DSSP file (Angstrom, degrees, kcal/mol; ACC not computed):
  #  RESIDUE AA STRUCTURE BP1 BP2  ACC     N-H-->O    O-->H-N    N-H-->O    O-->H-N    TCO  KAPPA ALPHA  PHI   PSI    X-CA   Y-CA   Z-CA
    1    1 A X              0   0    0      0, 0.0     2,-0.1     0, 0.0     0, 0.0   0.000 360.0 360.0 360.0 135.7    6.8   24.8   39.2
    2    2 A X     >  -     0   0    0      1,-0.1     4,-2.3     4,-0.0     5,-0.2  -0.412 360.0-109.5 -85.0 163.5    7.2   22.1   41.7
    3    3 A X  H  > S+     0   0    0      1,-0.2     4,-2.5     2,-0.2     5,-0.2   0.880 118.5  55.1 -60.3 -39.4    9.1   18.9   41.1
    4    4 A X  H  > S+     0   0    0      2,-0.2     4,-2.1     1,-0.2    -1,-0.2   0.906 108.0  48.7 -61.8 -42.1    5.9   16.9   41.0
    5    5 A X  H  > S+     0   0    0      2,-0.2     4,-2.5     1,-0.2    -1,-0.2   0.895 110.9  50.8 -65.1 -39.7    4.5   19.1   38.2
    6    6 A X  H  X S+     0   0    0     -4,-2.3     4,-2.8     2,-0.2    -2,-0.2   0.897 108.7  51.9 -64.5 -39.5    7.8   18.7   36.3
    7    7 A X  H  X S+     0   0    0     -4,-2.5     4,-2.3     2,-0.2    -2,-0.2   0.902 110.6  48.1 -62.9 -41.4    7.6   14.9   36.7
    8    8 A X  H  X S+     0   0    0     -4,-2.1     4,-2.3     2,-0.2    -2,-0.2   0.914 112.8  48.2 -64.3 -43.3    4.1   14.9   35.3
    9    9 A X  H  X S+     0   0    0     -4,-2.5     4,-2.5     2,-0.2    -2,-0.2   0.912 110.3  51.8 -63.7 -42.4    5.1   17.1   32.4
   10   10 A X  H  X S+     0   0    0     -4,-2.8     4,-2.5     1,-0.2    -2,-0.2   0.914 109.8  49.7 -59.9 -43.8    8.1   14.9   31.7
   11   11 A X  H  X S+     0   0    0     -4,-2.3     4,-2.4     1,-0.2    -1,-0.2   0.901 110.6  49.8 -63.1 -41.6    5.9   11.9   31.6
   12   12 A X  H  X S+     0   0    0     -4,-2.3     4,-2.3     2,-0.2    -1,-0.2   0.902 110.9  49.2 -64.5 -40.7    3.5   13.6   29.3
   13   13 A X  H  X S+     0   0    0     -4,-2.5     4,-2.6     2,-0.2    -2,-0.2   0.916 110.5  50.5 -65.9 -42.5    6.3   14.6   27.0
   14   14 A X  H  X S+     0   0    0     -4,-2.5     4,-2.7     1,-0.2    -2,-0.2   0.922 111.0  49.2 -60.1 -44.0    7.7   11.0   27.0
   15   15 A X  H  X S+     0   0    0     -4,-2.4     4,-2.6     1,-0.2    -1,-0.2   0.905 110.6  50.5 -61.3 -41.5    4.2    9.7   26.1
   16   16 A X  H  X S+     0   0    0     -4,-2.3     4,-2.4     2,-0.2    -2,-0.2   0.913 111.4  47.7 -63.4 -43.1    4.0   12.2   23.3
   17   17 A X  H  X S+     0   0    0     -4,-2.6     4,-2.5     2,-0.2    -2,-0.2   0.917 111.9  50.3 -64.8 -43.2    7.3   11.2   21.9
   18   18 A X  H  X S+     0   0    0     -4,-2.7     4,-2.3     2,-0.2    -2,-0.2   0.920 111.8  47.4 -61.0 -44.4    6.5    7.5   22.1
   19   19 A X  H  X S+     0   0    0     -4,-2.6     4,-2.7     1,-0.2    -1,-0.2   0.906 110.7  52.4 -63.8 -41.2    3.2    8.1   20.3
   20   20 A X  H  X S+     0   0    0     -4,-2.4     4,-2.3     2,-0.2    -2,-0.2   0.918 110.1  47.8 -61.8 -44.0    4.9   10.1   17.7
   21   21 A X  H  X S+     0   0    0     -4,-2.5     4,-2.5     2,-0.2    -1,-0.2   0.909 111.8  50.7 -62.9 -42.0    7.5    7.3   17.1
   22   22 A X  H  X S+     0   0    0     -4,-2.3     4,-2.6     1,-0.2    -2,-0.2   0.917 110.5  48.8 -62.0 -43.6    4.7    4.7   16.9
   23   23 A X  H  X S+     0   0    0     -4,-2.7     4,-2.5     2,-0.2    -1,-0.2   0.893 110.5  51.3 -64.5 -39.6    2.8    6.9   14.4
   24   24 A X  H  X S+     0   0    0     -4,-2.3     4,-2.3     2,-0.2    -2,-0.2   0.919 111.3  47.5 -63.6 -43.3    5.9    7.3   12.3
   25   25 A X  H  X S+     0   0    0     -4,-2.5     4,-2.3     2,-0.2    -2,-0.2   0.919 112.8  48.7 -63.0 -43.3    6.5    3.5   12.3
   26   26 A X  H  X S+     0   0    0     -4,-2.6     4,-2.6     1,-0.2    -2,-0.2   0.896 109.7  53.0 -63.1 -40.0    2.9    2.9   11.3
   27   27 A X  H  X S+     0   0    0     -4,-2.5     4,-2.4     2,-0.2    -2,-0.2   0.916 109.3  48.3 -62.1 -44.2    3.1    5.5    8.6
   28   28 A X  H  X S+     0   0    0     -4,-2.3     4,-2.2     2,-0.2    -1,-0.2   0.899 111.4  50.8 -63.2 -40.5    6.2    3.8    7.1
   29   29 A X  H  X S+     0   0    0     -4,-2.3     4,-2.4     1,-0.2    -2,-0.2   0.918 111.0  48.0 -62.6 -44.0    4.5    0.4    7.3
   30   30 A X  H  X S+     0   0    0     -4,-2.6     4,-2.6     2,-0.2    -2,-0.2   0.881 109.7  52.7 -66.0 -38.0    1.4    1.8    5.5
   31   31 A X  H  X S+     0   0    0     -4,-2.4     4,-2.4     2,-0.2    -1,-0.2   0.918 110.0  49.1 -62.0 -42.6    3.6    3.4    2.8
   32   32 A X  H  X S+     0   0    0     -4,-2.2     4,-2.2     1,-0.2    -2,-0.2   0.917 111.4  48.5 -63.1 -43.9    5.3    0.0    2.2
   33   33 A X  H  X S+     0   0    0     -4,-2.4     4,-2.5     2,-0.2    -2,-0.2   0.904 110.9  51.1 -62.8 -41.4    1.9   -1.7    2.0
   34   34 A X  H  X S+     0   0    0     -4,-2.6     4,-2.4     2,-0.2    -2,-0.2   0.916 109.0  50.7 -63.2 -43.0    0.6    0.9   -0.5
   35   35 A X  H  X S+     0   0    0     -4,-2.4     4,-2.2     1,-0.2    -1,-0.2   0.918 111.1  48.6 -60.3 -43.8    3.7    0.5   -2.6
   36   36 A X  H  X S+     0   0    0     -4,-2.2     4,-2.7     1,-0.2    -2,-0.2   0.902 110.3  51.1 -64.0 -41.0    3.2   -3.3   -2.7
   37   37 A X  H  X S+     0   0    0     -4,-2.5     4,-2.5     2,-0.2    -1,-0.2   0.885 109.2  51.1 -63.6 -38.2   -0.5   -2.9   -3.6
   38   38 A X  H  X S+     0   0    0     -4,-2.4     4,-2.4     2,-0.2    -1,-0.2   0.908 111.1  48.2 -65.0 -41.3    0.5   -0.6   -6.4
   39   39 A X  H  X S+     0   0    0     -4,-2.2     4,-2.4     2,-0.2    -2,-0.2   0.926 112.5  48.7 -63.9 -43.9    3.0   -3.1   -7.7
   40   40 A X  H  X S+     0   0    0     -4,-2.7     4,-2.5     1,-0.2    -2,-0.2   0.905 111.2  50.5 -61.3 -41.9    0.4   -5.9   -7.4
   41   41 A X  H  X S+     0   0    0     -4,-2.5     4,-2.4     2,-0.2    -1,-0.2   0.912 110.1  49.2 -63.8 -43.4   -2.2   -3.8   -9.2
   42   42 A X  H  X S+     0   0    0     -4,-2.4     4,-2.2     1,-0.2    -1,-0.2   0.905 111.5  50.0 -62.5 -41.1    0.2   -3.0  -12.1
   43   43 A X  H  X S+     0   0    0     -4,-2.4     4,-2.2     1,-0.2    -2,-0.2   0.913 110.7  49.0 -63.7 -43.0    1.1   -6.7  -12.4
   44   44 A X  H  X S+     0   0    0     -4,-2.5     4,-2.5     1,-0.2    -2,-0.2   0.888 109.8  52.3 -64.5 -38.7   -2.6   -7.6  -12.5
   45   45 A X  H  X S+     0   0    0     -4,-2.4     4,-2.2     2,-0.2    -1,-0.2   0.906 109.2  49.3 -64.6 -40.7   -3.3   -5.0  -15.2
   46   46 A X  H  X S+     0   0    0     -4,-2.2     4,-2.2     1,-0.2    -2,-0.2   0.912 110.9  50.6 -62.3 -41.9   -0.5   -6.4  -17.3
   47   47 A X  H  X S+     0   0    0     -4,-2.2     4,-2.4     1,-0.2    -2,-0.2   0.909 109.2  50.9 -62.9 -42.5   -1.9   -9.9  -16.9
   48   48 A X  H  X S+     0   0    0     -4,-2.5     4,-2.7     1,-0.2    -1,-0.2   0.903 109.3  50.8 -61.7 -41.7   -5.4   -8.6  -17.9
   49   49 A X  H  X S+     0   0    0     -4,-2.2     4,-2.3     2,-0.2    -1,-0.2   0.906 110.3  49.4 -63.5 -41.1   -3.9   -7.0  -21.0
   50   50 A X  H  X S+     0   0    0     -4,-2.2     4,-2.2     2,-0.2    -2,-0.2   0.915 112.0  47.9 -63.9 -43.0   -2.1  -10.2  -22.0
   51   51 A X  H  X S+     0   0    0     -4,-2.4     4,-2.7     1,-0.2     5,-0.2   0.914 110.3  52.5 -63.2 -42.8   -5.3  -12.2  -21.5
   52   52 A X  H  X S+     0   0    0     -4,-2.7     4,-2.5     1,-0.2    -2,-0.2   0.910 109.1  49.9 -60.8 -42.2   -7.3   -9.7  -23.6
   53   53 A X  H  X S+     0   0    0     -4,-2.3     4,-2.4     2,-0.2    -1,-0.2   0.922 112.1  47.7 -61.7 -44.2   -4.7  -10.0  -26.4
   54   54 A X  H  X S+     0   0    0     -4,-2.2     4,-2.5     2,-0.2    -2,-0.2   0.909 112.6  48.1 -65.4 -42.0   -4.9  -13.8  -26.3
   55   55 A X  H  X S+     0   0    0     -4,-2.7     4,-2.7     2,-0.2    -1,-0.2   0.916 111.7  50.4 -64.7 -42.2   -8.8  -13.8  -26.3
   56   56 A X  H  X S+     0   0    0     -4,-2.5     4,-2.4    -5,-0.2    -2,-0.2   0.909 111.0  49.1 -61.6 -41.3   -8.8  -11.3  -29.2
   57   57 A X  H  X S+     0   0    0     -4,-2.4     4,-2.2     2,-0.2    -2,-0.2   0.908 111.6  49.0 -64.1 -42.2   -6.4  -13.5  -31.1
   58   58 A X  H  X S+     0   0    0     -4,-2.5     4,-2.5     2,-0.2    -2,-0.2   0.906 110.8  49.9 -65.2 -41.1   -8.5  -16.6  -30.5
   59   59 A X  H  X S+     0   0    0     -4,-2.7     4,-2.9     1,-0.2    -2,-0.2   0.921 110.5  50.2 -63.4 -43.1  -11.7  -14.8  -31.6
   60   60 A X  H  X S+     0   0    0     -4,-2.4     4,-2.0     2,-0.2    -1,-0.2   0.889 110.3  50.4 -61.6 -38.8   -9.9  -13.7  -34.7
   61   61 A X  H  X S+     0   0    0     -4,-2.2     4,-1.2     2,-0.2    -2,-0.2   0.917 111.8  47.1 -65.1 -43.6   -8.8  -17.3  -35.4
   62   62 A X  H  X S+     0   0    0     -4,-2.5     4,-1.2     1,-0.2     3,-0.5   0.917 111.0  51.9 -63.4 -43.4  -12.4  -18.5  -34.9
   63   63 A X  H  X S+     0   0    0     -4,-2.9     4,-0.7     1,-0.2     3,-0.3   0.872 105.6  55.7 -60.4 -36.7  -13.7  -15.8  -37.2
   64   64 A X  H  < S+     0   0    0     -4,-2.0     3,-0.4     1,-0.2    -1,-0.2   0.805 104.2  54.1 -67.9 -27.7  -11.2  -16.8  -39.8
   65   65 A X  H  < S+     0   0    0     -4,-1.2    -1,-0.2    -3,-0.5    -2,-0.2   0.810 103.4  56.5 -73.8 -29.1  -12.6  -20.4  -39.7
   66   66 A X  H  <        0   0    0     -4,-1.2    -1,-0.2    -3,-0.3    -2,-0.2   0.662 360.0 360.0 -76.9 -16.0  -16.1  -19.2  -40.4
   67   67 A X     <        0   0    0     -4,-0.7    -1,-0.2    -3,-0.4    -2,-0.1   0.460 360.0 360.0 -87.6 360.0  -15.2  -17.4  -43.6
């Protein structure tokens, strides 16, 4: 192998390593975003349950007035 071929190979390997690092960073970022979305979703579900309880209580109160 000539020096020029080795230089080309070295450049390709460096590019591959750089791309791999970039993909790893992007993967970590996406994992973080997914975790945050899951937390947000859980929080919204808790909020919906609380609203449902309050509406059910209000409906029961209204029903009690009609009797």
